Every structure is written in C-alpha cells, then in structure tokens.
C-alpha positions in Angstrom: -11.2 1.9 -19.7 -8.5 4.3 -20.7 -4.9 3.6 -19.8 -2.9 6.8 -20.1 0.7 6.5 -20.9 3.4 9.1 -20.0 6.3 9.7 -22.3 8.4 7.2 -20.4 5.8 4.5 -20.9 5.4 5.4 -24.5 9.1 5.0 -25.0 9.1 1.6 -23.3 6.2 0.5 -25.5 8.2 1.8 -28.5 5.3 3.8 -29.8 4.4 7.4 -30.3 1.1 6.8 -32.1 -1.1 7.0 -29.0 -4.6 8.5 -29.3 -6.0 11.3 -27.2 -8.3 10.5 -24.3 -11.9 10.0 -25.5 -13.2 11.8 -22.4 -14.2 8.7 -20.4 -15.3 9.2 -16.8 -12.1 9.7 -14.8 -12.9 6.7 -12.5 -12.3 4.5 -15.5 -9.0 6.2 -16.4 -5.7 5.0 -15.1 -2.5 6.9 -16.0 0.8 5.0 -16.0 4.4 6.1 -15.5 7.7 4.2 -15.5 10.6 5.5 -13.3 13.5 4.2 -11.2 13.0 3.9 -7.5 15.9 2.5 -5.3 17.6 1.3 -8.5 14.6 -0.7 -9.8 12.1 0.1 -12.6 8.7 0.8 -11.0 5.5 1.2 -13.0 3.0 3.5 -11.3 -0.6 2.8 -12.2 -2.7 5.8 -10.9 -6.4 6.3 -11.1 -7.2 9.7 -12.6 -10.3 10.3 -10.4 -9.1 9.3 -6.9 -5.3 9.0 -7.3 -5.3 5.4 -6.0 -1.8 4.1 -6.8 -0.5 0.7 -7.7 3.3 0.2 -7.8 4.6 -2.7 -9.9 8.2 -3.9 -10.5 9.9 -6.5 -12.6 7.5 -6.4 -15.5 8.4 -9.1 -18.0 8.9 -8.1 -21.7 5.9 -10.1 -22.8 3.7 -8.0 -20.5 4.8 -4.9 -22.4 3.6 -6.5 -25.6 0.1 -6.9 -24.1 0.2 -3.7 -22.1 -3.6 -2.9 -21.9 -4.4 -6.5 -20.9 -1.6 -6.5 -18.3 -2.8 -3.3 -16.6 -6.4 -4.6 -16.6 -5.2 -7.8 -14.8 -3.2 -5.8 -12.3 -6.2 -3.6 -11.5 -8.4 -6.8 -11.2 -6.0 -8.4 -8.8 -5.7 -5.3 -6.6 -9.5 -5.0 -6.4 -9.6 -8.6 -5.3 -7.1 -7.8 -2.7 -9.2 -4.9 -1.5 -12.1 -7.3 -0.9 -14.3 -6.6 -3.9 -16.2 -9.7 -5.2 -15.8 -11.1 -8.7 -19.3 -9.7 -9.5 -18.3 -6.2 -8.3 -15.0 -6.3 -10.3 -16.8 -7.5 -13.3 -19.4 -4.7 -13.0 -16.5 -2.1 -12.8 -14.9 -3.5 -16.0 -18.2 -3.8 -17.8 -19.0 -0.1 -17.0 -15.5 1.0 -18.1 -15.9 -0.3 -21.6 -13.2 -1.5 -24.0 -9.6 -0.9 -22.8 -7.5 1.5 -24.9 -4.1 3.0 -24.3 -4.3 6.8 -24.6 -2.4 9.9 -23.7 -2.5 10.9 -20.0 -5.6 12.5 -18.5 -4.7 16.1 -17.8 -2.3 18.2 -15.8 -3.8 17.4 -12.4 -3.5 13.7 -13.0 0.1 14.0 -14.2 0.8 16.2 -11.2 -0.6 13.4 -9.0 1.8 10.9 -10.6 4.7 13.3 -10.1 3.7 13.6 -6.4 3.6 9.8 -6.0 7.0 9.5 -7.7 8.4 12.1 -5.3 6.8 10.4 -2.3 8.2 7.0 -3.3 11.7 8.5 -3.1 11.1 8.9 0.6 9.8 5.3 1.1 12.0 4.0 4.0 12.0 0.3 3.2 13.6 -1.7 0.4 11.4 -2.8 -2.4 10.4 -6.5 -2.1 12.5 -8.9 -4.2 10.7 -11.5 -6.2 7.4 -9.6 -5.9 5.8 -7.8 -8.8 3.2 -6.0 -6.8 4.9 -3.7 -4.3 2.2 -3.9 -1.7 4.0 -1.9 1.1 5.0 0.9 -1.3 1.5 1.1 -2.7 0.0 1.3 0.8 2.5 4.0 1.7 1.5 6.1 -1.4 -2.2 5.6 -0.8 -1.9 7.2 2.7 -1.0 10.6 1.2 -3.7 13.2 1.7 -4.7 14.8 -1.6 -7.5 16.4 -3.5 -7.5 14.6 -6.9 -9.5 15.5 -10.0 -12.6 13.6 -9.1 -13.2 15.1 -5.7 -13.7 18.6 -4.2 -12.5 17.6 -0.8 -9.2 16.2 0.6 -8.8 12.5 1.5 -6.7 9.4 1.3 -6.6 7.8 -2.2 -7.6 4.4 -0.7 -10.7 6.0 0.9 -11.5 8.0 -2.3 -11.3 4.9 -4.4 -14.0 3.3 -2.1 -16.1 6.4 -2.5 -15.9 6.2 -6.2 -17.0 2.5 -6.1 -20.0 3.7 -3.9 -20.8 6.5 -6.4 -20.8 3.9 -9.2 -23.2 1.7 -7.2 -20.6 -1.1 -7.2 -20.1 -1.1 -3.4 -22.8 -0.4 -0.8 -22.8 3.1 0.7 -21.4 3.3 4.1 -22.9 5.4 6.9 -21.5 8.9 6.8 -19.0 9.8 9.4 -20.1 11.9 12.3 -18.6 15.3 11.8 -17.9 17.5 14.8 -18.5 21.2 14.4 -15.6 22.4 16.6 -16.9 25.9 17.0 -20.2 24.6 18.3 -18.5 22.0 20.4 -16.3 24.7 22.1 -19.3 27.0 22.6 -21.4 24.2 24.1 -18.5 23.1 26.5 -17.2 26.6 27.4 -16.8 26.8 31.2 -17.3 23.1 31.9 -13.6 22.4 32.2 -12.7 25.1 34.7 
C-alpha cells in the first residue's frame, strides 16, 4: 500500500526525503493531506482510485511517529465500519503489499483532495469533540459526485469504493442496476398520457 503525503503532511512528519510512487494499482494508494477546518486540524485520507475520503482529527503526536501504521489502522477500522469482514479486510491488505509513504499519486488525485478540502469548508455542522474519526464529515464528503482516476464514469466515492472491492474480488458483485433508456421510454410512451 502506498500512502501519499502532500507537502503539509511532509512538513508535519518533519521529512522531505519521501520516495516517488512505485506505480502500485491506484486502489491500493491513499493520499493524505493536513489542513484546518473550523479551527481544527483535519487529516484527509483519500483513495487515489475512487476518491473515498476519511476525515480524522486530534491525531496524537505518537501517531505521527508511526504514520504508515496509523493510516493502515484507520483504513482497517473504516472498512470494518463499512461492513467488510476481517477476511475481506485482510485480503485487501495482503493484495496491497508493504505499506510505504510516498509522494502523492498525480494531479487528478491531488485535485480530488483539493475538492474535498473545499467541500469540507461548506460542511454545516460542528466537528465532533472527543472523536478522532469524523464520521459525519466523511459521509458528507463521500456524497460528492465525481469522476476519479480509477473510473471512466461519475459516481459517489462510497459507491465507487464498493465497485473497486468488487473488481478486486474482495466483495461479491451486486446485480447491475436497471438503466432506463429515456429516449426509448419517451418513444414507447408517447401519446399514452394525453
């Protein structure tokens, strides 16, 4: 797994010696960015493939010392919360390989982070006190329709994350949604509503 660090995160980690991405599959790449939202430091953890976003606050100094392990634990906990079994989560982490901190994963991924930061400024509620994982903010951000790097269609990051898990074989494929061809629908129903 590759954990991309923006300049703000590199400064917090007190390092500039971060290696380039090794070209891992984007579904195993998470870019991280640290910024202030509503007067609090918020760490955004964003998947490079599907733009699924995790918002964390109140990160303790010791967690910065073990950054890669901390991010892995956060992702593990969020996947548990999404309903994935320990076997499925273990499979994801096994497929992702060793965890390394790298530079971010391209302009589109960083643009996605910037979009999430901008959207977070419009979050209408206060950030939860005494909570590290900002669940409501994360849910709010994951309802932003986007077309991230790993997809050629638009969707919600939460749904695109599920699709990535299906593509990897970690989650069972769901039945495809019934798509209505509106032009055909109008043609077939022309004159019936008069």
